[in-house]
MIKEVO-709626 format. One line per 5 residues: number of its first residue (from 1); for each residue x, y, z of C-alpha. Coordinates in nm, 4 decimals, always signed. Example, Ala and Ser with C-alpha at 12.3 -4.5 7.8 and 13.67 -1.06 7.14 Angstrom:
<sites>
1> +1.2300 -0.4500 +0.7800; +1.3670 -0.1060 +0.7140
</sites>
This chain:
<sites>
1> -0.1505 -1.9142 -0.0040; -0.0280 -1.5795 +0.1352; -0.0751 -1.3097 -0.1376; -0.0386 -0.9979 +0.0817; +0.3416 -0.9522 +0.0649
6> +0.5490 -0.7299 +0.2852; +0.6146 -0.4940 -0.0049; +0.2336 -0.4575 -0.0762; +0.1728 -0.3788 +0.2948; +0.4571 -0.1302 +0.3104
11> +0.3198 +0.0410 -0.0082; -0.0352 +0.0740 +0.1634; +0.1296 +0.1976 +0.4801; +0.3055 +0.4684 +0.2706; -0.0089 +0.5566 +0.0680
16> -0.2293 +0.6072 +0.3727; +0.0502 +0.7967 +0.5879; +0.0662 +1.0364 +0.2799; -0.3039 +1.0771 +0.2924; -0.3105 +1.1445 +0.6427
21> -0.0332 +1.3944 +0.6358; -0.2085 +1.5817 +0.3367; -0.5676 +1.5777 +0.4831; -0.6544 +1.9246 +0.5887; -1.0088 +2.0396 +0.6990
26> -1.1438 +2.2904 +0.4553; -1.4618 +2.3594 +0.6417; -1.4484 +2.6767 +0.8629; -1.4191 +2.6126 +1.2335; -1.7749 +2.7833 +1.2910
31> -1.9413 +2.5613 +1.0348; -2.1913 +2.3076 +1.1666; -2.0028 +2.0192 +0.9981; -1.6532 +2.1007 +1.1370; -1.6773 +1.8597 +1.4261
36> -1.7662 +1.5935 +1.1623; -1.4549 +1.6740 +0.9577; -1.2457 +1.6401 +1.2960; -1.4252 +1.3046 +1.3587; -1.3145 +1.1835 +1.0126
41> -0.9679 +1.2626 +1.0623; -0.9618 +1.1393 +1.4184; -1.1029 +0.7962 +1.2987; -0.8653 +0.7627 +1.0043; -0.5783 +0.8264 +1.2329
46> -0.6948 +0.5691 +1.4851; -0.7358 +0.2953 +1.2184; -0.3789 +0.3867 +1.0979; -0.2657 +0.3286 +1.4629; -0.4519 -0.0169 +1.4691
51> -0.2700 -0.1225 +1.1375; +0.0658 -0.0242 +1.3174; -0.0297 -0.2433 +1.6079; -0.1515 -0.5391 +1.3857; +0.1755 -0.5147 +1.1754
56> +0.3721 -0.5403 +1.5130; +0.1787 -0.8522 +1.6026; +0.2532 -1.0122 +1.2428; -0.1147 -1.0039 +1.1498; -0.0771 -0.8601 +0.7886
61> -0.4495 -0.9273 +0.7045; -0.5880 -0.7191 +0.9892; -0.3161 -0.4487 +0.9270; -0.4346 -0.4396 +0.5548; -0.7853 -0.4105 +0.6666
66> -0.7138 -0.1374 +0.9196; -0.5306 +0.0708 +0.6491; -0.8246 +0.0375 +0.4052; -1.0608 +0.1730 +0.6742; -0.8170 +0.4512 +0.7432
71> -0.7892 +0.5571 +0.3760; -1.1566 +0.5122 +0.3146; -1.2420 +0.7558 +0.5869; -1.0196 +1.0038 +0.4351; -1.1575 +0.9354 +0.0842
76> -1.5061 +0.9896 +0.2175; -1.4144 +1.3194 +0.3827; -1.2705 +1.4392 +0.0439; -1.5669 +1.3240 -0.1482; -1.8085 +1.5019 +0.1090
81> -1.6037 +1.8148 +0.0678; -1.4872 +1.8357 +0.4293; -1.1043 +1.7718 +0.3520; -0.8678 +1.9077 +0.1049; -0.9554 +1.7536 -0.2403
86> -0.5964 +1.7166 -0.3618; -0.4304 +1.3917 -0.4952; -0.2781 +1.1846 -0.2136; -0.1960 +0.8552 -0.3800
</sites>
């Protein structure tokens, strides 16, 4: 039984896109961890692009997984204090 509906996937895309749009690095550019923060955002963006690719192929499960990885990277960046801690859900 396919429990991952089109609506659920669309909601996850919207939440992750919003999180990407509101993710700002709060570490100064001269800080030793600024490159880490850049890597976090880059990785999250790449997973989001992967999710779009999987969606186009009709692979909802892989798209959903990639979205979760993308969101997870952003969430970890916020928890670590590298990204703006504001709400994004």
